[in-house]
N, CA, C and O atoms as a GROMACS GRO file, in nm:
protein
  448
    1MET      N    1  11.349   9.122  12.291
    1MET     CA    2  11.191   8.984  12.256
    1MET      C    3  11.252   8.899  12.148
    1MET      O    4  11.328   8.944  12.062
    2SER      N    5  11.214   8.777  12.158
    2SER     CA    6  11.270   8.694  12.091
    2SER      C    7  11.145   8.635  11.999
    2SER      O    8  11.027   8.611  12.026
    3GLU      N    9  11.250   8.619  11.841
    3GLU     CA   10  11.124   8.559  11.751
    3GLU      C   11  11.019   8.406  11.696
    3GLU      O   12  11.037   8.325  11.606
    4LYS      N   13  10.951   8.416  11.762
    4LYS     CA   14  10.820   8.317  11.768
    4LYS      C   15  10.850   8.227  11.649
    4LYS      O   16  10.870   8.109  11.678
    5ARG      N   17  10.856   8.253  11.545
    5ARG     CA   18  10.860   8.228  11.397
    5ARG      C   19  10.886   8.077  11.360
    5ARG      O   20  10.952   8.049  11.460
    6SER      N   21  10.884   8.016  11.322
    6SER     CA   22  10.920   7.856  11.258
    6SER      C   23  11.035   7.883  11.111
    6SER      O   24  11.156   7.865  11.096
    7PHE      N   25  10.935   7.929  11.029
    7PHE     CA   26  10.943   7.990  10.893
    7PHE      C   27  10.948   8.160  10.857
    7PHE      O   28  10.868   8.250  10.883
    8VAL      N   29  11.098   8.161  10.776
    8VAL     CA   30  11.127   8.283  10.723
    8VAL      C   31  10.980   8.339  10.688
    8VAL      O   32  10.886   8.260  10.675
    9ARG      N   33  10.963   8.475  10.673
    9ARG     CA   34  10.849   8.554  10.605
    9ARG      C   35  10.930   8.587  10.493
    9ARG      O   36  11.050   8.615  10.484
   10PHE      N   37  10.836   8.577  10.407
   10PHE     CA   38  10.911   8.702  10.270
   10PHE      C   39  10.798   8.807  10.228
   10PHE      O   40  10.680   8.785  10.200
   11SER      N   41  10.873   8.937  10.229
   11SER     CA   42  10.733   9.026  10.161
   11SER      C   43  10.698   8.994  10.042
   11SER      O   44  10.785   8.965   9.960
   12ARG      N   45  10.568   8.993  10.011
   12ARG     CA   46  10.533   8.990   9.837
   12ARG      C   47  10.370   9.033   9.869
   12ARG      O   48  10.294   9.001   9.960
   13ILE      N   49  10.360   9.097   9.781
   13ILE     CA   50  10.236   9.195   9.759
   13ILE      C   51  10.132   9.087   9.621
   13ILE      O   52  10.163   9.050   9.508
   14ILE      N   53  10.019   9.070   9.694
   14ILE     CA   54   9.964   8.943   9.630
   14ILE      C   55   9.837   8.989   9.674
   14ILE      O   56   9.808   9.010   9.792
   15PRO      N   57   9.749   9.006   9.559
   15PRO     CA   58   9.596   9.043   9.593
   15PRO      C   59   9.536   8.900   9.650
   15PRO      O   60   9.574   8.799   9.591
   16ILE      N   61   9.444   8.886   9.762
   16ILE     CA   62   9.377   8.836   9.813
   16ILE      C   63   9.226   8.837   9.854
   16ILE      O   64   9.170   8.944   9.876
   17ARG      N   65   9.161   8.721   9.865
   17ARG     CA   66   9.031   8.720   9.816
   17ARG      C   67   9.013   8.608   9.985
   17ARG      O   68   9.058   8.494   9.982
   18PHE      N   69   8.965   8.647  10.077
   18PHE     CA   70   8.917   8.568  10.190
   18PHE      C   71   8.732   8.567  10.241
   18PHE      O   72   8.648   8.657  10.235
   19ARG      N   73   8.720   8.432  10.288
   19ARG     CA   74   8.595   8.397  10.364
   19ARG      C   75   8.544   8.367  10.516
   19ARG      O   76   8.511   8.252  10.543
   20ASP      N   77   8.539   8.438  10.587
   20ASP     CA   78   8.492   8.375  10.707
   20ASP      C   79   8.394   8.290  10.716
   20ASP      O   80   8.276   8.302  10.683
   21CYS      N   81   8.484   8.151  10.790
   21CYS     CA   82   8.396   8.069  10.750
   21CYS      C   83   8.257   8.084  10.900
   21CYS      O   84   8.142   8.042  10.913
   22ASP      N   85   8.328   8.146  10.966
   22ASP     CA   86   8.212   8.184  11.104
   22ASP      C   87   8.081   8.234  11.076
   22ASP      O   88   7.980   8.205  11.140
   23ASN      N   89   8.086   8.311  10.979
   23ASN     CA   90   8.001   8.435  10.979
   23ASN      C   91   7.967   8.442  10.817
   23ASN      O   92   7.881   8.522  10.778
   24ASP      N   93   8.023   8.375  10.743
   24ASP     CA   94   8.037   8.345  10.576
   24ASP      C   95   8.089   8.494  10.548
   24ASP      O   96   8.123   8.503  10.430
   25GLU      N   97   8.100   8.570  10.592
   25GLU     CA   98   8.119   8.719  10.554
   25GLU      C   99   8.266   8.704  10.438
   25GLU      O  100   8.344   8.610  10.430
   26GLU      N  101   8.265   8.805  10.378
   26GLU     CA  102   8.396   8.787  10.220
   26GLU      C  103   8.451   8.909  10.250
   26GLU      O  104   8.394   8.988  10.324
   27GLY      N  105   8.550   8.929  10.202
   27GLY     CA  106   8.646   9.034  10.162
   27GLY      C  107   8.782   9.009  10.039
   27GLY      O  108   8.819   8.905   9.985
   28ASN      N  109   8.842   9.173  10.021
   28ASN     CA  110   8.931   9.097   9.974
   28ASN      C  111   9.044   9.190  10.032
   28ASN      O  112   9.018   9.290  10.100
   29GLY      N  113   9.189   9.144   9.994
   29GLY     CA  114   9.327   9.272  10.046
   29GLY      C  115   9.459   9.237   9.985
   29GLY      O  116   9.495   9.158   9.897
   30LYS      N  117   9.496   9.290  10.033
   30LYS     CA  118   9.686   9.202   9.983
   30LYS      C  119   9.750   9.164  10.088
   30LYS      O  120   9.722   9.185  10.206
   31THR      N  121   9.856   9.092  10.032
   31THR     CA  122   9.941   9.066  10.153
   31THR      C  123  10.048   9.127  10.150
   31THR      O  124  10.093   9.186  10.052
   32LYS      N  125  10.106   9.116  10.274
   32LYS     CA  126  10.219   9.198  10.312
   32LYS      C  127  10.305   9.066  10.341
   32LYS      O  128  10.424   9.084  10.317
   33ASP      N  129  10.284   8.983  10.370
   33ASP     CA  130  10.457   8.900  10.360
   33ASP      C  131  10.363   8.754  10.412
   33ASP      O  132  10.263   8.740  10.483
   34ILE      N  133  10.451   8.658  10.336
   34ILE     CA  134  10.376   8.510  10.347
   34ILE      C  135  10.492   8.447  10.393
   34ILE      O  136  10.600   8.498  10.365
   35SER      N  137  10.485   8.314  10.478
   35SER     CA  138  10.598   8.233  10.489
   35SER      C  139  10.501   8.038  10.448
   35SER      O  140  10.391   8.037  10.393
   36ALA      N  141  10.544   7.958  10.473
   36ALA     CA  142  10.528   7.824  10.475
   36ALA      C  143  10.385   7.806  10.585
   36ALA      O  144  10.286   7.739  10.559
   37LYS      N  145  10.414   7.908  10.745
   37LYS     CA  146  10.314   7.863  10.789
   37LYS      C  147  10.204   8.015  10.782
   37LYS      O  148  10.081   8.015  10.780
   38GLY      N  149  10.263   8.094  10.781
   38GLY     CA  150  10.192   8.220  10.785
   38GLY      C  151  10.161   8.297  10.714
   38GLY      O  152  10.231   8.282  10.614
   39VAL      N  153  10.051   8.426  10.693
   39VAL     CA  154  10.061   8.516  10.593
   39VAL      C  155   9.939   8.657  10.670
   39VAL      O  156   9.828   8.656  10.724
   40GLY      N  157  10.055   8.777  10.626
   40GLY     CA  158  10.052   8.922  10.692
   40GLY      C  159   9.960   8.970  10.551
   40GLY      O  160   9.988   8.953  10.433
   41PHE      N  161   9.814   9.048  10.624
   41PHE     CA  162   9.798   9.135  10.473
   41PHE      C  163   9.724   9.254  10.553
   41PHE      O  164   9.728   9.280  10.673
   42ILE      N  165   9.650   9.323  10.442
   42ILE     CA  166   9.573   9.458  10.493
   42ILE      C  167   9.450   9.417  10.386
   42ILE      O  168   9.451   9.350  10.282
   43THR      N  169   9.328   9.498  10.468
   43THR     CA  170   9.212   9.491  10.451
   43THR      C  171   9.126   9.591  10.480
   43THR      O  172   9.166   9.670  10.566
   44ASP      N  173   8.996   9.615  10.421
   44ASP     CA  174   8.908   9.690  10.487
   44ASP      C  175   8.786   9.633  10.588
   44ASP      O  176   8.694   9.703  10.630
   45VAL      N  177   8.802   9.506  10.613
   45VAL     CA  178   8.717   9.429  10.693
   45VAL      C  179   8.819   9.386  10.823
   45VAL      O  180   8.923   9.321  10.813
   46ALA      N  181   8.763   9.440  10.940
   46ALA     CA  182   8.754   9.355  11.058
   46ALA      C  183   8.738   9.223  11.090
   46ALA      O  184   8.628   9.166  11.100
   47LEU      N  185   8.838   9.176  11.106
   47LEU     CA  186   8.823   9.077  11.156
   47LEU      C  187   8.878   8.974  11.302
   47LEU      O  188   8.997   8.962  11.329
   48THR      N  189   8.796   8.926  11.362
   48THR     CA  190   8.837   8.862  11.528
   48THR      C  191   8.896   8.806  11.457
   48THR      O  192   8.899   8.779  11.337
   49SER      N  193   9.013   8.763  11.663
   49SER     CA  194   9.131   8.677  11.646
   49SER      C  195   9.024   8.551  11.642
   49SER      O  196   8.902   8.565  11.648
   50ASP      N  197   9.090   8.433  11.633
   50ASP     CA  198   9.041   8.267  11.635
   50ASP      C  199   8.959   8.277  11.488
   50ASP      O  200   8.911   8.174  11.441
   51ALA      N  201   8.944   8.417  11.412
   51ALA     CA  202   8.810   8.387  11.319
   51ALA      C  203   8.877   8.259  11.201
   51ALA      O  204   8.984   8.296  11.151
   52ASN      N  205   8.833   8.134  11.158
   52ASN     CA  206   8.854   8.060  11.056
   52ASN      C  207   8.817   8.130  10.912
   52ASN      O  208   8.717   8.198  10.886
   53LEU      N  209   8.936   8.090  10.817
   53LEU     CA  210   8.919   8.172  10.681
   53LEU      C  211   8.961   8.062  10.616
   53LEU      O  212   9.046   7.977  10.643
   54GLU      N  213   8.877   8.081  10.513
   54GLU     CA  214   8.953   8.020  10.308
   54GLU      C  215   8.988   8.139  10.309
   54GLU      O  216   8.954   8.233  10.381
   55LEU      N  217   9.101   8.128  10.176
   55LEU     CA  218   9.174   8.224  10.154
   55LEU      C  219   9.250   8.147   9.994
   55LEU      O  220   9.300   8.038   9.968
   56TRP      N  221   9.223   8.281   9.913
   56TRP     CA  222   9.260   8.212   9.777
   56TRP      C  223   9.391   8.385   9.724
   56TRP      O  224   9.357   8.502   9.711
   57LEU      N  225   9.508   8.331   9.712
   57LEU     CA  226   9.626   8.466   9.692
   57LEU      C  227   9.583   8.400   9.532
   57LEU      O  228   9.535   8.289   9.511
   58TYR      N  229   9.615   8.495   9.439
   58TYR     CA  230   9.617   8.565   9.289
   58TYR      C  231   9.746   8.602   9.262
   58TYR      O  232   9.794   8.715   9.260
   59ILE      N  233   9.815   8.457   9.234
   59ILE     CA  234   9.939   8.478   9.222
   59ILE      C  235   9.950   8.534   9.081
   59ILE      O  236   9.845   8.532   9.018
   60SER      N  237  10.096   8.602   8.997
   60SER     CA  238  10.084   8.639   8.891
   60SER      C  239  10.143   8.542   8.791
   60SER      O  240  10.183   8.568   8.678
   61ASP      N  241  10.141   8.432   8.850
   61ASP     CA  242  10.222   8.313   8.718
   61ASP      C  243  10.106   8.266   8.632
   61ASP      O  244  10.133   8.159   8.578
   62ASN      N  245   9.972   8.316   8.600
   62ASN     CA  246   9.903   8.300   8.515
   62ASN      C  247   9.843   8.111   8.560
   62ASN      O  248   9.835   8.023   8.474
   63CYS      N  249   9.815   8.094   8.690
   63CYS     CA  250   9.782   7.926   8.733
   63CYS      C  251   9.664   7.990   8.827
   63CYS      O  252   9.647   8.102   8.874
   64GLU      N  253   9.606   7.894   8.832
   64GLU     CA  254   9.476   7.924   8.961
   64GLU      C  255   9.553   7.968   9.075
   64GLU      O  256   9.671   7.999   9.095
   65PRO      N  257   9.454   7.961   9.138
   65PRO     CA  258   9.472   8.095   9.280
   65PRO      C  259   9.492   7.957   9.400
   65PRO      O  260   9.437   7.855   9.442
   66LEU      N  261   9.585   8.022   9.412
   66LEU     CA  262   9.644   7.940   9.628
   66LEU      C  263   9.546   7.940   9.658
   66LEU      O  264   9.482   8.043   9.641
   67CYS      N  265   9.483   7.824   9.716
   67CYS     CA  266   9.397   7.806   9.797
   67CYS      C  267   9.431   7.742   9.957
   67CYS      O  268   9.496   7.640   9.976
   68ALA      N  269   9.364   7.839  10.078
   68ALA     CA  270   9.466   7.794  10.191
   68ALA      C  271   9.330   7.842  10.278
   68ALA      O  272   9.233   7.912  10.247
   69GLN      N  273   9.375   7.759  10.424
   69GLN     CA  274   9.317   7.791  10.476
   69GLN      C  275   9.384   7.838  10.662
   69GLN      O  276   9.491   7.816  10.720
   70GLY      N  277   9.267   7.901  10.697
   70GLY     CA  278   9.388   7.982  10.854
   70GLY      C  279   9.288   8.022  10.960
   70GLY      O  280   9.165   8.016  10.961
   71LYS      N  281   9.369   8.061  11.041
   71LYS     CA  282   9.261   8.117  11.153
   71LYS      C  283   9.328   8.277  11.195
   71LYS      O  284   9.448   8.281  11.223
   72VAL      N  285   9.278   8.358  11.197
   72VAL     CA  286   9.325   8.466  11.243
   72VAL      C  287   9.406   8.511  11.385
   72VAL      O  288   9.326   8.549  11.470
   73VAL      N  289   9.500   8.515  11.414
   73VAL     CA  290   9.615   8.513  11.481
   73VAL      C  291   9.590   8.638  11.579
   73VAL      O  292   9.569   8.639  11.701
   74TRP      N  293   9.599   8.753  11.480
   74TRP     CA  294   9.586   8.894  11.566
   74TRP      C  295   9.515   8.992  11.407
   74TRP      O  296   9.529   8.942  11.296
   75SER      N  297   9.460   9.099  11.420
   75SER     CA  298   9.398   9.196  11.371
   75SER      C  299   9.433   9.347  11.488
   75SER      O  300   9.428   9.367  11.609
   76SER      N  301   9.469   9.429  11.360
   76SER     CA  302   9.473   9.569  11.454
   76SER      C  303   9.482   9.678  11.297
   76SER      O  304   9.548   9.662  11.194
   77MET      N  305   9.377   9.798  11.342
   77MET     CA  306   9.354   9.876  11.298
   77MET      C  307   9.448   9.922  11.286
   77MET      O  308   9.505   9.941  11.394
   78ILE      N  309   9.548   9.981  11.127
   78ILE     CA  310   9.626  10.098  11.109
   78ILE      C  311   9.566  10.227  11.075
   78ILE      O  312   9.611  10.340  11.099
   79ALA      N  313   9.456  10.193  11.014
   79ALA     CA  314   9.396  10.314  10.980
   79ALA      C  315   9.256  10.365  10.980
   79ALA      O  316   9.185  10.290  11.047
   80PRO      N  317   9.219  10.423  10.950
   80PRO     CA  318   9.029  10.443  10.964
   80PRO      C  319   8.980  10.337  10.838
   80PRO      O  320   9.025  10.344  10.724
   81LYS      N  321   8.877  10.238  10.884
   81LYS     CA  322   8.897  10.098  10.768
   81LYS      C  323   8.988  10.106  10.721
   81LYS      O  324   9.006  10.181  10.625
   82THR      N  325   9.092  10.019  10.781
   82THR     CA  326   9.204   9.968  10.762
   82THR      C  327   9.265   9.894  10.846
   82THR      O  328   9.329   9.942  10.939
   83TYR      N  329   9.251   9.753  10.823
   83TYR     CA  330   9.306   9.660  10.929
   83TYR      C  331   9.433   9.540  10.845
   83TYR      O  332   9.432   9.474  10.741
   84ARG      N  333   9.506   9.555  10.932
   84ARG     CA  334   9.652   9.443  10.923
   84ARG      C  335   9.599   9.301  11.019
   84ARG      O  336   9.543   9.306  11.128
   85ILE      N  337   9.639   9.171  10.936
   85ILE     CA  338   9.542   9.076  10.957
   85ILE      C  339   9.694   8.984  10.970
   85ILE      O  340   9.780   8.995  10.883
   86GLY      N  341   9.711   8.904  11.075
   86GLY     CA  342   9.817   8.775  11.058
   86GLY      C  343   9.744   8.664  11.104
   86GLY      O  344   9.676   8.652  11.207
   87ILE      N  345   9.770   8.578  11.004
   87ILE     CA  346   9.692   8.430  10.956
   87ILE      C  347   9.829   8.364  10.995
   87ILE      O  348   9.945   8.395  10.964
   88ASP      N  349   9.758   8.229  11.099
   88ASP     CA  350   9.835   8.140  11.117
   88ASP      C  351   9.793   7.989  11.014
   88ASP      O  352   9.688   7.935  11.052
   89LEU      N  353   9.844   7.940  10.928
   89LEU     CA  354   9.797   7.869  10.798
   89LEU      C  355   9.755   7.730  10.863
   89LEU      O  356   9.850   7.672  10.916
   90THR      N  357   9.672   7.685  10.868
   90THR     CA  358   9.645   7.572  10.927
   90THR      C  359   9.635   7.454  10.836
   90THR      O  360   9.649   7.338  10.876
   91LYS      N  361   9.602   7.497  10.675
   91LYS     CA  362   9.583   7.415  10.560
   91LYS      C  363   9.642   7.495  10.445
   91LYS      O  364   9.586   7.596  10.404
   92VAL      N  365   9.732   7.460  10.404
   92VAL     CA  366   9.849   7.485  10.224
   92VAL      C  367   9.838   7.428  10.128
   92VAL      O  368   9.725   7.386  10.151
   93ASP      N  369   9.858   7.394  10.048
   93ASP     CA  370   9.950   7.364   9.938
   93ASP      C  371  10.102   7.440   9.941
   93ASP      O  372  10.127   7.555   9.906
   94PHE      N  373  10.198   7.332   9.997
   94PHE     CA  374  10.370   7.435   9.985
   94PHE      C  375  10.413   7.394   9.876
   94PHE      O  376  10.530   7.420   9.850
   95LEU      N  377  10.357   7.339   9.808
   95LEU     CA  378  10.425   7.375   9.651
   95LEU      C  379  10.369   7.520   9.600
   95LEU      O  380  10.456   7.579   9.536
   96GLY      N  381  10.278   7.573   9.608
   96GLY     CA  382  10.166   7.679   9.601
   96GLY      C  383  10.210   7.798   9.663
   96GLY      O  384  10.182   7.914   9.631
   97ILE      N  385  10.308   7.743   9.785
   97ILE     CA  386  10.385   7.872   9.864
   97ILE      C  387  10.522   7.910   9.731
   97ILE      O  388  10.570   8.015   9.687
   98ALA      N  389  10.538   7.804   9.710
   98ALA     CA  390  10.714   7.753   9.625
   98ALA      C  391  10.689   7.845   9.487
   98ALA      O  392  10.786   7.871   9.417
   99ARG      N  393  10.541   7.898   9.446
   99ARG     CA  394  10.489   7.946   9.329
   99ARG      C  395  10.525   8.072   9.324
   99ARG      O  396  10.573   8.139   9.233
  100ILE      N  397  10.474   8.115   9.511
  100ILE     CA  398  10.465   8.273   9.564
  100ILE      C  399  10.644   8.306   9.560
  100ILE      O  400  10.684   8.410   9.507
  101LEU      N  401  10.744   8.204   9.623
  101LEU     CA  402  10.865   8.274   9.667
  101LEU      C  403  10.963   8.285   9.461
  101LEU      O  404  11.062   8.346   9.421
  102LYS      N  405  10.872   8.200   9.400
  102LYS     CA  406  10.930   8.253   9.253
  102LYS      C  407  10.888   8.391   9.193
  102LYS      O  408  10.945   8.451   9.102
  103ILE      N  409  10.814   8.414   9.238
  103ILE     CA  410  10.747   8.528   9.133
  103ILE      C  411  10.846   8.689   9.228
  103ILE      O  412  10.824   8.809   9.213
  104LYS      N  413  10.931   8.632   9.302
  104LYS     CA  414  11.086   8.752   9.353
  104LYS      C  415  11.122   8.749   9.236
  104LYS      O  416  11.139   8.858   9.183
  105GLN      N  417  11.143   8.635   9.162
  105GLN     CA  418  11.248   8.628   9.079
  105GLN      C  419  11.170   8.673   8.942
  105GLN      O  420  11.240   8.739   8.866
  106ASN      N  421  11.062   8.652   8.907
  106ASN     CA  422  11.016   8.705   8.754
  106ASN      C  423  10.969   8.869   8.773
  106ASN      O  424  10.936   8.932   8.672
  107ASP      N  425  10.967   8.930   8.903
  107ASP     CA  426  10.876   9.034   8.889
  107ASP      C  427  10.977   9.173   8.990
  107ASP      O  428  10.990   9.198   9.110
  108PRO      N  429  11.015   9.217   8.900
  108PRO     CA  430  11.114   9.324   9.008
  108PRO      C  431  11.036   9.378   9.060
  108PRO      O  432  11.072   9.387   9.178
  109ARG      N  433  10.889   9.452   9.040
  109ARG     CA  434  10.802   9.548   9.145
  109ARG      C  435  10.793   9.438   9.287
  109ARG      O  436  10.747   9.492   9.388
  110GLN      N  437  10.825   9.322   9.298
  110GLN     CA  438  10.775   9.310   9.471
  110GLN      C  439  10.930   9.358   9.507
  110GLN      O  440  11.042   9.354   9.456
  111PRO      N  441  10.861   9.408   9.631
  111PRO     CA  442  10.966   9.430   9.751
  111PRO      C  443  11.060   9.307   9.755
  111PRO      O  444  11.043   9.197   9.704
  112ASP      N  445  11.161   9.353   9.829
  112ASP     CA  446  11.280   9.242   9.919
  112ASP      C  447  11.210   9.220  10.055
  112ASP      O  448  11.262   9.150  10.141
   0.00000   0.00000   0.00000
């Protein structure tokens, strides 16, 4: 199977808050991986494919959260009431993505 991603994904565990713009439901979770074009995260909220989301990533650099918008590409239940969600980012601050990549250097708790 060939890789379809244009950007490399990096493993990062970052608290995330989101709002489903289609039904105004909100939730929390934590990222598993991130790239300039996508985010994978874990949550206890079931989200449907094509749901439009607003996202806030709480980066551990004492700055404002990174705000982004995206669309759910896939959702999979990985345990009871636990879902792995794949997001295609449609609007993101690329300087914010740079902040995320820097936390690896400053936070030894982050995975490779």
